[in-house]
PDB file of N, CA, C and O in Angstrom:
ATOM      1  N   MET A   1      73.400  99.242  87.560  1.00  0.00           N
ATOM      2  CA  MET A   1      72.467  99.406  88.830  1.00  0.00           C
ATOM      3  C   MET A   1      72.903  98.191  89.244  1.00  0.00           C
ATOM      4  O   MET A   1      72.191  97.755  90.149  1.00  0.00           O
ATOM      5  N   ALA A   2      74.281  97.082  88.765  1.00  0.00           N
ATOM      6  CA  ALA A   2      75.032  95.882  89.756  1.00  0.00           C
ATOM      7  C   ALA A   2      75.760  97.033  90.476  1.00  0.00           C
ATOM      8  O   ALA A   2      75.632  97.107  91.698  1.00  0.00           O
ATOM      9  N   HIS A   3      76.535  97.964  89.801  1.00  0.00           N
ATOM     10  CA  HIS A   3      77.427  98.560  91.179  1.00  0.00           C
ATOM     11  C   HIS A   3      76.912  99.297  92.595  1.00  0.00           C
ATOM     12  O   HIS A   3      77.514  99.803  93.542  1.00  0.00           O
ATOM     13  N   GLU A   4      75.272  99.074  92.211  1.00  0.00           N
ATOM     14  CA  GLU A   4      74.803  99.482  93.516  1.00  0.00           C
ATOM     15  C   GLU A   4      74.945  98.185  94.977  1.00  0.00           C
ATOM     16  O   GLU A   4      75.109  98.364  96.184  1.00  0.00           O
ATOM     17  N   SER A   5      74.770  96.763  94.051  1.00  0.00           N
ATOM     18  CA  SER A   5      73.825  95.476  94.758  1.00  0.00           C
ATOM     19  C   SER A   5      75.749  94.319  94.868  1.00  0.00           C
ATOM     20  O   SER A   5      76.178  93.382  95.542  1.00  0.00           O
ATOM     21  N   THR A   6      76.285  95.259  93.694  1.00  0.00           N
ATOM     22  CA  THR A   6      77.605  94.332  94.527  1.00  0.00           C
ATOM     23  C   THR A   6      78.726  94.335  94.900  1.00  0.00           C
ATOM     24  O   THR A   6      79.482  94.717  94.006  1.00  0.00           O
ATOM     25  N   PRO A   7      79.318  94.038  95.998  1.00  0.00           N
ATOM     26  CA  PRO A   7      80.243  94.557  96.632  1.00  0.00           C
ATOM     27  C   PRO A   7      81.660  95.130  96.320  1.00  0.00           C
ATOM     28  O   PRO A   7      82.554  94.347  95.999  1.00  0.00           O
ATOM     29  N   HIS A   8      81.997  97.057  96.438  1.00  0.00           N
ATOM     30  CA  HIS A   8      83.619  97.105  96.062  1.00  0.00           C
ATOM     31  C   HIS A   8      84.861  97.050  97.091  1.00  0.00           C
ATOM     32  O   HIS A   8      84.648  97.561  98.191  1.00  0.00           O
ATOM     33  N   PHE A   9      85.838  96.620  96.913  1.00  0.00           N
ATOM     34  CA  PHE A   9      87.212  96.261  98.075  1.00  0.00           C
ATOM     35  C   PHE A   9      88.196  96.801  96.709  1.00  0.00           C
ATOM     36  O   PHE A   9      88.096  96.682  95.487  1.00  0.00           O
ATOM     37  N   HIS A  10      89.324  97.545  97.776  1.00  0.00           N
ATOM     38  CA  HIS A  10      90.662  98.449  97.101  1.00  0.00           C
ATOM     39  C   HIS A  10      91.545  98.129  98.942  1.00  0.00           C
ATOM     40  O   HIS A  10      91.399  98.566 100.083  1.00  0.00           O
ATOM     41  N   ASN A  11      92.264  97.321  98.371  1.00  0.00           N
ATOM     42  CA  ASN A  11      93.808  97.312  98.931  1.00  0.00           C
ATOM     43  C   ASN A  11      94.865  99.271  98.902  1.00  0.00           C
ATOM     44  O   ASN A  11      96.017  99.650  99.110  1.00  0.00           O
ATOM     45  N   SER A  12      93.982  99.695  98.645  1.00  0.00           N
ATOM     46  CA  SER A  12      95.038 101.393  98.901  1.00  0.00           C
ATOM     47  C   SER A  12      96.893 100.954 100.145  1.00  0.00           C
ATOM     48  O   SER A  12      97.998 101.495 100.098  1.00  0.00           O
ATOM     49  N   ASP A  13      96.407  99.876 100.989  1.00  0.00           N
ATOM     50  CA  ASP A  13      97.137 100.188 102.156  1.00  0.00           C
ATOM     51  C   ASP A  13      97.542  99.060 101.858  1.00  0.00           C
ATOM     52  O   ASP A  13      97.388  98.334 102.841  1.00  0.00           O
ATOM     53  N   GLY A  14      98.108  98.363 100.780  1.00  0.00           N
ATOM     54  CA  GLY A  14      98.926  97.304 100.430  1.00  0.00           C
ATOM     55  C   GLY A  14      99.210  96.308 102.010  1.00  0.00           C
ATOM     56  O   GLY A  14     100.298  96.202 102.576  1.00  0.00           O
ATOM     57  N   LEU A  15      97.248  95.363 102.673  1.00  0.00           N
ATOM     58  CA  LEU A  15      97.370  94.583 103.034  1.00  0.00           C
ATOM     59  C   LEU A  15      97.801  93.764 102.674  1.00  0.00           C
ATOM     60  O   LEU A  15      97.485  93.459 101.524  1.00  0.00           O
ATOM     61  N   ALA A  16      98.900  92.786 103.489  1.00  0.00           N
ATOM     62  CA  ALA A  16      98.667  90.673 103.051  1.00  0.00           C
ATOM     63  C   ALA A  16      97.692  90.274 102.197  1.00  0.00           C
ATOM     64  O   ALA A  16      97.969  90.160 101.003  1.00  0.00           O
ATOM     65  N   ARG A  17      96.189  89.956 102.745  1.00  0.00           N
ATOM     66  CA  ARG A  17      94.974  90.073 103.199  1.00  0.00           C
ATOM     67  C   ARG A  17      94.146  90.823 103.383  1.00  0.00           C
ATOM     68  O   ARG A  17      94.314  91.646 104.282  1.00  0.00           O
ATOM     69  N   ILE A  18      92.576  90.839 102.381  1.00  0.00           N
ATOM     70  CA  ILE A  18      91.699  91.626 103.067  1.00  0.00           C
ATOM     71  C   ILE A  18      90.511  90.550 103.595  1.00  0.00           C
ATOM     72  O   ILE A  18      89.999  90.033 102.601  1.00  0.00           O
ATOM     73  N   GLU A  19      89.852  90.001 104.970  1.00  0.00           N
ATOM     74  CA  GLU A  19      88.943  89.232 104.671  1.00  0.00           C
ATOM     75  C   GLU A  19      87.268  90.129 104.414  1.00  0.00           C
ATOM     76  O   GLU A  19      86.628  91.050 104.921  1.00  0.00           O
ATOM     77  N   VAL A  20      87.186  89.406 103.599  1.00  0.00           N
ATOM     78  CA  VAL A  20      85.273  90.073 102.425  1.00  0.00           C
ATOM     79  C   VAL A  20      84.011  89.010 103.600  1.00  0.00           C
ATOM     80  O   VAL A  20      84.473  88.323 104.511  1.00  0.00           O
ATOM     81  N   GLY A  21      82.458  89.084 103.324  1.00  0.00           N
ATOM     82  CA  GLY A  21      81.654  88.246 103.490  1.00  0.00           C
ATOM     83  C   GLY A  21      80.647  88.176 102.219  1.00  0.00           C
ATOM     84  O   GLY A  21      79.442  87.935 102.139  1.00  0.00           O
ATOM     85  N   SER A  22      81.955  88.585 100.962  1.00  0.00           N
ATOM     86  CA  SER A  22      80.449  87.939  99.800  1.00  0.00           C
ATOM     87  C   SER A  22      81.672  87.709  99.259  1.00  0.00           C
ATOM     88  O   SER A  22      82.795  88.207  99.199  1.00  0.00           O
ATOM     89  N   LYS A  23      80.950  86.626  98.829  1.00  0.00           N
ATOM     90  CA  LYS A  23      82.112  85.632  97.463  1.00  0.00           C
ATOM     91  C   LYS A  23      81.885  85.814  95.552  1.00  0.00           C
ATOM     92  O   LYS A  23      82.406  85.210  94.615  1.00  0.00           O
ATOM     93  N   GLU A  24      80.464  87.374  95.633  1.00  0.00           N
ATOM     94  CA  GLU A  24      80.987  87.670  94.498  1.00  0.00           C
ATOM     95  C   GLU A  24      80.877  89.381  95.113  1.00  0.00           C
ATOM     96  O   GLU A  24      80.065  89.982  95.817  1.00  0.00           O
ATOM     97  N   PHE A  25      82.298  89.782  94.345  1.00  0.00           N
ATOM     98  CA  PHE A  25      82.546  91.232  94.248  1.00  0.00           C
ATOM     99  C   PHE A  25      83.364  91.740  92.874  1.00  0.00           C
ATOM    100  O   PHE A  25      83.872  91.282  91.850  1.00  0.00           O
ATOM    101  N   MET A  26      83.043  93.497  93.842  1.00  0.00           N
ATOM    102  CA  MET A  26      84.259  93.714  92.537  1.00  0.00           C
ATOM    103  C   MET A  26      85.819  94.174  93.099  1.00  0.00           C
ATOM    104  O   MET A  26      85.883  94.424  94.302  1.00  0.00           O
ATOM    105  N   CYS A  27      87.159  94.306  92.238  1.00  0.00           N
ATOM    106  CA  CYS A  27      88.326  94.789  92.829  1.00  0.00           C
ATOM    107  C   CYS A  27      88.641  96.200  92.079  1.00  0.00           C
ATOM    108  O   CYS A  27      88.973  96.338  90.902  1.00  0.00           O
ATOM    109  N   VAL A  28      88.511  96.900  92.759  1.00  0.00           N
ATOM    110  CA  VAL A  28      89.482  98.290  92.286  1.00  0.00           C
ATOM    111  C   VAL A  28      90.857  98.010  92.149  1.00  0.00           C
ATOM    112  O   VAL A  28      91.279  98.217  91.012  1.00  0.00           O
ATOM    113  N   GLY A  29      92.156  97.365  93.437  1.00  0.00           N
ATOM    114  CA  GLY A  29      92.865  98.013  92.925  1.00  0.00           C
ATOM    115  C   GLY A  29      93.207  99.030  94.607  1.00  0.00           C
ATOM    116  O   GLY A  29      92.701  99.189  95.718  1.00  0.00           O
ATOM    117  N   ALA A  30      93.943  99.312  94.104  1.00  0.00           N
ATOM    118  CA  ALA A  30      93.868 100.984  95.274  1.00  0.00           C
ATOM    119  C   ALA A  30      92.877 101.833  94.489  1.00  0.00           C
ATOM    120  O   ALA A  30      92.332 101.454  93.452  1.00  0.00           O
ATOM    121  N   LEU A  31      92.635 103.361  95.246  1.00  0.00           N
ATOM    122  CA  LEU A  31      92.218 104.344  95.469  1.00  0.00           C
ATOM    123  C   LEU A  31      92.017 104.828  93.710  1.00  0.00           C
ATOM    124  O   LEU A  31      92.842 104.478  92.866  1.00  0.00           O
ATOM    125  N   PRO A  32      90.798 105.665  93.373  1.00  0.00           N
ATOM    126  CA  PRO A  32      91.273 105.942  92.822  1.00  0.00           C
ATOM    127  C   PRO A  32      91.667 107.719  92.438  1.00  0.00           C
ATOM    128  O   PRO A  32      90.748 108.536  92.371  1.00  0.00           O
ATOM    129  N   PRO A  33      93.831 108.328  92.104  1.00  0.00           N
ATOM    130  CA  PRO A  33      93.712 107.416  90.207  1.00  0.00           C
ATOM    131  C   PRO A  33      94.281 105.919  89.792  1.00  0.00           C
ATOM    132  O   PRO A  33      94.206 105.441  88.660  1.00  0.00           O
ATOM    133  N   PHE A  34      95.156 104.964  91.529  1.00  0.00           N
ATOM    134  CA  PHE A  34      95.828 104.667  91.629  1.00  0.00           C
ATOM    135  C   PHE A  34      95.330 103.466  91.105  1.00  0.00           C
ATOM    136  O   PHE A  34      96.110 102.517  91.179  1.00  0.00           O
ATOM    137  N   ASP A  35      93.237 103.067  90.127  1.00  0.00           N
ATOM    138  CA  ASP A  35      92.804 101.806  90.595  1.00  0.00           C
ATOM    139  C   ASP A  35      93.512 101.051  89.391  1.00  0.00           C
ATOM    140  O   ASP A  35      94.179 101.657  88.552  1.00  0.00           O
ATOM    141  N   HIS A  36      93.334  99.820  89.376  1.00  0.00           N
ATOM    142  CA  HIS A  36      93.327  99.319  88.079  1.00  0.00           C
ATOM    143  C   HIS A  36      91.384  98.935  87.705  1.00  0.00           C
ATOM    144  O   HIS A  36      90.370  99.079  88.388  1.00  0.00           O
ATOM    145  N   PRO A  37      91.687  98.300  85.998  1.00  0.00           N
ATOM    146  CA  PRO A  37      89.906  98.032  85.928  1.00  0.00           C
ATOM    147  C   PRO A  37      89.912  96.979  87.272  1.00  0.00           C
ATOM    148  O   PRO A  37      90.527  96.065  87.822  1.00  0.00           O
ATOM    149  N   HIS A  38      88.636  97.924  87.345  1.00  0.00           N
ATOM    150  CA  HIS A  38      87.422  97.576  88.071  1.00  0.00           C
ATOM    151  C   HIS A  38      86.855  95.922  87.146  1.00  0.00           C
ATOM    152  O   HIS A  38      86.536  95.526  86.025  1.00  0.00           O
ATOM    153  N   ILE A  39      87.033  95.433  88.561  1.00  0.00           N
ATOM    154  CA  ILE A  39      87.276  93.543  87.611  1.00  0.00           C
ATOM    155  C   ILE A  39      86.656  92.598  88.701  1.00  0.00           C
ATOM    156  O   ILE A  39      87.081  92.386  89.837  1.00  0.00           O
ATOM    157  N   PHE A  40      85.279  91.959  87.926  1.00  0.00           N
ATOM    158  CA  PHE A  40      83.962  90.978  89.210  1.00  0.00           C
ATOM    159  C   PHE A  40      85.466  89.304  89.484  1.00  0.00           C
ATOM    160  O   PHE A  40      86.218  88.776  88.665  1.00  0.00           O
ATOM    161  N   ILE A  41      85.296  89.104  90.655  1.00  0.00           N
ATOM    162  CA  ILE A  41      85.295  88.764  91.178  1.00  0.00           C
ATOM    163  C   ILE A  41      84.520  87.296  91.521  1.00  0.00           C
ATOM    164  O   ILE A  41      83.783  87.339  92.507  1.00  0.00           O
ATOM    165  N   ASP A  42      84.580  86.459  91.060  1.00  0.00           N
ATOM    166  CA  ASP A  42      83.771  85.572  91.751  1.00  0.00           C
ATOM    167  C   ASP A  42      84.484  83.959  92.193  1.00  0.00           C
ATOM    168  O   ASP A  42      84.817  82.917  91.629  1.00  0.00           O
ATOM    169  N   MET A  43      84.453  84.602  93.694  1.00  0.00           N
ATOM    170  CA  MET A  43      85.724  82.690  94.101  1.00  0.00           C
ATOM    171  C   MET A  43      84.775  80.911  93.896  1.00  0.00           C
ATOM    172  O   MET A  43      85.492  79.913  93.961  1.00  0.00           O
ATOM    173  N   GLY A  44      83.631  80.764  93.725  1.00  0.00           N
ATOM    174  CA  GLY A  44      83.004  80.139  93.387  1.00  0.00           C
ATOM    175  C   GLY A  44      82.667  79.646  94.968  1.00  0.00           C
ATOM    176  O   GLY A  44      82.208  80.230  95.950  1.00  0.00           O
ATOM    177  N   LYS A  45      83.118  78.317  94.717  1.00  0.00           N
ATOM    178  CA  LYS A  45      83.461  77.173  95.993  1.00  0.00           C
ATOM    179  C   LYS A  45      84.942  77.496  96.769  1.00  0.00           C
ATOM    180  O   LYS A  45      85.301  77.277  97.926  1.00  0.00           O
ATOM    181  N   ASP A  46      85.271  77.788  96.221  1.00  0.00           N
ATOM    182  CA  ASP A  46      86.661  78.074  96.355  1.00  0.00           C
ATOM    183  C   ASP A  46      86.438  78.888  97.834  1.00  0.00           C
ATOM    184  O   ASP A  46      85.284  79.148  98.177  1.00  0.00           O
ATOM    185  N   ASN A  47      87.848  79.371  98.895  1.00  0.00           N
ATOM    186  CA  ASN A  47      86.948  79.980  99.928  1.00  0.00           C
ATOM    187  C   ASN A  47      88.067  81.582 100.226  1.00  0.00           C
ATOM    188  O   ASN A  47      87.743  82.390 101.096  1.00  0.00           O
ATOM    189  N   GLU A  48      89.472  81.807  99.258  1.00  0.00           N
ATOM    190  CA  GLU A  48      89.831  82.545  98.712  1.00  0.00           C
ATOM    191  C   GLU A  48      90.476  82.882  97.479  1.00  0.00           C
ATOM    192  O   GLU A  48      90.677  81.825  96.881  1.00  0.00           O
ATOM    193  N   VAL A  49      90.913  83.902  96.788  1.00  0.00           N
ATOM    194  CA  VAL A  49      91.517  83.849  95.527  1.00  0.00           C
ATOM    195  C   VAL A  49      92.267  84.795  95.579  1.00  0.00           C
ATOM    196  O   VAL A  49      92.374  85.301  96.696  1.00  0.00           O
ATOM    197  N   VAL A  50      93.189  85.506  94.286  1.00  0.00           N
ATOM    198  CA  VAL A  50      94.385  86.656  93.997  1.00  0.00           C
ATOM    199  C   VAL A  50      93.711  87.209  93.239  1.00  0.00           C
ATOM    200  O   VAL A  50      93.339  86.763  92.154  1.00  0.00           O
ATOM    201  N   CYS A  51      93.495  88.118  93.642  1.00  0.00           N
ATOM    202  CA  CYS A  51      93.500  89.584  91.804  1.00  0.00           C
ATOM    203  C   CYS A  51      94.523  89.343  91.537  1.00  0.00           C
ATOM    204  O   CYS A  51      95.591  89.544  92.116  1.00  0.00           O
ATOM    205  N   PRO A  52      94.067  88.513  89.880  1.00  0.00           N
ATOM    206  CA  PRO A  52      95.100  88.783  88.939  1.00  0.00           C
ATOM    207  C   PRO A  52      95.850  90.189  88.502  1.00  0.00           C
ATOM    208  O   PRO A  52      97.045  90.037  88.249  1.00  0.00           O
ATOM    209  N   TYR A  53      95.267  91.722  88.355  1.00  0.00           N
ATOM    210  CA  TYR A  53      95.822  92.891  88.261  1.00  0.00           C
ATOM    211  C   TYR A  53      96.476  92.844  89.738  1.00  0.00           C
ATOM    212  O   TYR A  53      97.639  92.639  89.391  1.00  0.00           O
ATOM    213  N   CYS A  54      96.510  92.881  90.792  1.00  0.00           N
ATOM    214  CA  CYS A  54      97.012  93.782  92.049  1.00  0.00           C
ATOM    215  C   CYS A  54      97.129  92.428  93.248  1.00  0.00           C
ATOM    216  O   CYS A  54      96.895  92.638  94.438  1.00  0.00           O
ATOM    217  N   SER A  55      97.443  91.326  92.828  1.00  0.00           N
ATOM    218  CA  SER A  55      97.086  90.457  93.867  1.00  0.00           C
ATOM    219  C   SER A  55      97.090  90.840  95.192  1.00  0.00           C
ATOM    220  O   SER A  55      97.865  91.173  96.088  1.00  0.00           O
ATOM    221  N   THR A  56      96.117  90.692  95.002  1.00  0.00           N
ATOM    222  CA  THR A  56      95.698  90.721  96.942  1.00  0.00           C
ATOM    223  C   THR A  56      94.637  90.293  97.029  1.00  0.00           C
ATOM    224  O   THR A  56      93.466  90.522  96.727  1.00  0.00           O
ATOM    225  N   LEU A  57      95.769  89.047  97.905  1.00  0.00           N
ATOM    226  CA  LEU A  57      94.662  87.562  98.976  1.00  0.00           C
ATOM    227  C   LEU A  57      93.519  87.966  99.754  1.00  0.00           C
ATOM    228  O   LEU A  57      93.448  88.231 100.954  1.00  0.00           O
ATOM    229  N   TYR A  58      92.167  87.964  98.377  1.00  0.00           N
ATOM    230  CA  TYR A  58      90.122  88.136  98.908  1.00  0.00           C
ATOM    231  C   TYR A  58      90.606  86.711 100.027  1.00  0.00           C
ATOM    232  O   TYR A  58      91.455  85.833  99.875  1.00  0.00           O
ATOM    233  N   VAL A  59      89.756  86.954 101.006  1.00  0.00           N
ATOM    234  CA  VAL A  59      89.696  85.822 102.278  1.00  0.00           C
ATOM    235  C   VAL A  59      87.845  85.823 102.539  1.00  0.00           C
ATOM    236  O   VAL A  59      87.120  86.813 102.642  1.00  0.00           O
ATOM    237  N   TYR A  60      87.612  84.950 102.570  1.00  0.00           N
ATOM    238  CA  TYR A  60      85.906  84.913 102.468  1.00  0.00           C
ATOM    239  C   TYR A  60      86.389  84.715 104.082  1.00  0.00           C
ATOM    240  O   TYR A  60      87.382  84.116 104.493  1.00  0.00           O
ATOM    241  N   ASN A  61      85.035  85.633 105.078  1.00  0.00           N
ATOM    242  CA  ASN A  61      84.287  85.536 106.144  1.00  0.00           C
ATOM    243  C   ASN A  61      83.911  84.955 106.571  1.00  0.00           C
ATOM    244  O   ASN A  61      84.577  85.069 107.600  1.00  0.00           O
ATOM    245  N   ALA A  62      82.788  83.697 106.920  1.00  0.00           N
ATOM    246  CA  ALA A  62      81.611  82.997 106.813  1.00  0.00           C
ATOM    247  C   ALA A  62      80.837  85.008 107.831  1.00  0.00           C
ATOM    248  O   ALA A  62      79.989  85.895 107.743  1.00  0.00           O
ATOM    249  N   GLN A  63      81.576  84.700 108.331  1.00  0.00           N
ATOM    250  CA  GLN A  63      81.875  86.171 110.624  1.00  0.00           C
ATOM    251  C   GLN A  63      80.653  87.141 109.649  1.00  0.00           C
ATOM    252  O   GLN A  63      79.431  87.248 109.545  1.00  0.00           O
ATOM    253  N   LEU A  64      81.957  87.740 109.039  1.00  0.00           N
ATOM    254  CA  LEU A  64      80.787  88.742 108.209  1.00  0.00           C
ATOM    255  C   LEU A  64      80.148  89.154 107.141  1.00  0.00           C
ATOM    256  O   LEU A  64      80.242  88.874 105.946  1.00  0.00           O
ATOM    257  N   ALA A  65      78.959  90.423 108.235  1.00  0.00           N
ATOM    258  CA  ALA A  65      78.506  90.626 106.455  1.00  0.00           C
ATOM    259  C   ALA A  65      78.511  90.832 105.021  1.00  0.00           C
ATOM    260  O   ALA A  65      79.227  91.558 104.332  1.00  0.00           O
ATOM    261  N   ALA A  66      77.792  90.235 104.785  1.00  0.00           N
ATOM    262  CA  ALA A  66      77.465  90.827 103.047  1.00  0.00           C
ATOM    263  C   ALA A  66      77.627  91.950 102.295  1.00  0.00           C
ATOM    264  O   ALA A  66      76.662  92.596 101.888  1.00  0.00           O
ATOM    265  N   GLY A  67      78.813  92.258 102.063  1.00  0.00           N
ATOM    266  CA  GLY A  67      79.374  93.488 101.641  1.00  0.00           C
ATOM    267  C   GLY A  67      80.368  94.111 102.851  1.00  0.00           C
ATOM    268  O   GLY A  67      80.870  95.172 102.480  1.00  0.00           O
ATOM    269  N   THR A  68      80.595  93.884 103.613  1.00  0.00           N
ATOM    270  CA  THR A  68      81.389  94.027 104.484  1.00  0.00           C
ATOM    271  C   THR A  68      82.854  93.183 104.693  1.00  0.00           C
ATOM    272  O   THR A  68      82.853  92.009 104.322  1.00  0.00           O
ATOM    273  N   SER A  69      84.446  93.898 105.434  1.00  0.00           N
ATOM    274  CA  SER A  69      85.520  93.010 105.034  1.00  0.00           C
ATOM    275  C   SER A  69      86.254  93.709 106.504  1.00  0.00           C
ATOM    276  O   SER A  69      85.885  94.311 107.513  1.00  0.00           O
ATOM    277  N   GLU A  70      86.794  93.490 106.241  1.00  0.00           N
ATOM    278  CA  GLU A  70      88.120  92.809 107.329  1.00  0.00           C
ATOM    279  C   GLU A  70      89.709  93.613 107.125  1.00  0.00           C
ATOM    280  O   GLU A  70      90.521  92.892 106.546  1.00  0.00           O
ATOM    281  N   PRO A  71      90.107  94.670 107.432  1.00  0.00           N
ATOM    282  CA  PRO A  71      89.038  96.229 107.749  1.00  0.00           C
ATOM    283  C   PRO A  71      88.203  95.789 107.264  1.00  0.00           C
ATOM    284  O   PRO A  71      87.913  94.771 106.636  1.00  0.00           O
ATOM    285  N   LEU A  72      87.564  97.113 107.776  1.00  0.00           N
ATOM    286  CA  LEU A  72      86.107  98.334 107.224  1.00  0.00           C
ATOM    287  C   LEU A  72      86.607  98.755 106.158  1.00  0.00           C
ATOM    288  O   LEU A  72      85.872  98.592 105.184  1.00  0.00           O
ATOM    289  N   SER A  73      88.440  99.664 105.781  1.00  0.00           N
ATOM    290  CA  SER A  73      88.816 100.880 105.275  1.00  0.00           C
ATOM    291  C   SER A  73      88.569  99.814 103.664  1.00  0.00           C
ATOM    292  O   SER A  73      87.967 100.143 102.642  1.00  0.00           O
ATOM    293  N   ALA A  74      89.293  98.493 103.974  1.00  0.00           N
ATOM    294  CA  ALA A  74      88.747  97.835 102.077  1.00  0.00           C
ATOM    295  C   ALA A  74      87.344  97.631 101.224  1.00  0.00           C
ATOM    296  O   ALA A  74      87.105  97.146 100.118  1.00  0.00           O
ATOM    297  N   ILE A  75      86.351  98.360 102.484  1.00  0.00           N
ATOM    298  CA  ILE A  75      85.700  99.134 101.435  1.00  0.00           C
ATOM    299  C   ILE A  75      85.820 100.265 100.737  1.00  0.00           C
ATOM    300  O   ILE A  75      85.885 101.359 101.297  1.00  0.00           O
ATOM    301  N   PHE A  76      85.877 100.053  98.928  1.00  0.00           N
ATOM    302  CA  PHE A  76      85.406 101.262  97.963  1.00  0.00           C
ATOM    303  C   PHE A  76      83.661 101.417  98.085  1.00  0.00           C
ATOM    304  O   PHE A  76      82.717 100.627  98.058  1.00  0.00           O
ATOM    305  N   GLN A  77      83.924 103.812  98.325  1.00  0.00           N
ATOM    306  CA  GLN A  77      82.770 104.158  98.339  1.00  0.00           C
ATOM    307  C   GLN A  77      83.111 104.992  97.417  1.00  0.00           C
ATOM    308  O   GLN A  77      83.959 105.863  97.611  1.00  0.00           O
ATOM    309  N   SER A  78      82.332 104.781  96.011  1.00  0.00           N
ATOM    310  CA  SER A  78      81.779 105.570  95.452  1.00  0.00           C
ATOM    311  C   SER A  78      82.168 106.774  95.686  1.00  0.00           C
ATOM    312  O   SER A  78      82.929 106.690  96.649  1.00  0.00           O
ATOM    313  N   GLU A  79      82.037 108.403  95.186  1.00  0.00           N
ATOM    314  CA  GLU A  79      81.484 108.801  95.472  1.00  0.00           C
ATOM    315  C   GLU A  79      80.004 108.830  94.152  1.00  0.00           C
ATOM    316  O   GLU A  79      79.196 109.656  94.576  1.00  0.00           O
ATOM    317  N   ALA A  80      79.719 108.488  93.403  1.00  0.00           N
ATOM    318  CA  ALA A  80      78.752 109.002  93.146  1.00  0.00           C
ATOM    319  C   ALA A  80      77.168 108.053  93.608  1.00  0.00           C
ATOM    320  O   ALA A  80      76.055 108.167  93.097  1.00  0.00           O
ATOM    321  N   ALA A  81      77.656 107.058  94.844  1.00  0.00           N
ATOM    322  CA  ALA A  81      76.620 107.026  95.184  1.00  0.00           C
ATOM    323  C   ALA A  81      76.531 107.762  96.996  1.00  0.00           C
ATOM    324  O   ALA A  81      75.452 107.826  97.584  1.00  0.00           O
TER     325      ALA A  81
END
């Protein structure tokens, strides 16, 4: 059930950075079948973090709604959802 409440993001476009409206989220890398293990990332007190698998730089943006991103195309939509 955590999948439904934890936002998931991907970087299939190979962007230098993705702004996110959540400090806790899952990174899936690229879209399946080219994804990496879906890992939980917690920024804690920081405002940016690099995914240890795909090296995507995620930057927290308080102006964005929780669970959204800039660009919007970085939001991962599960087929099961």
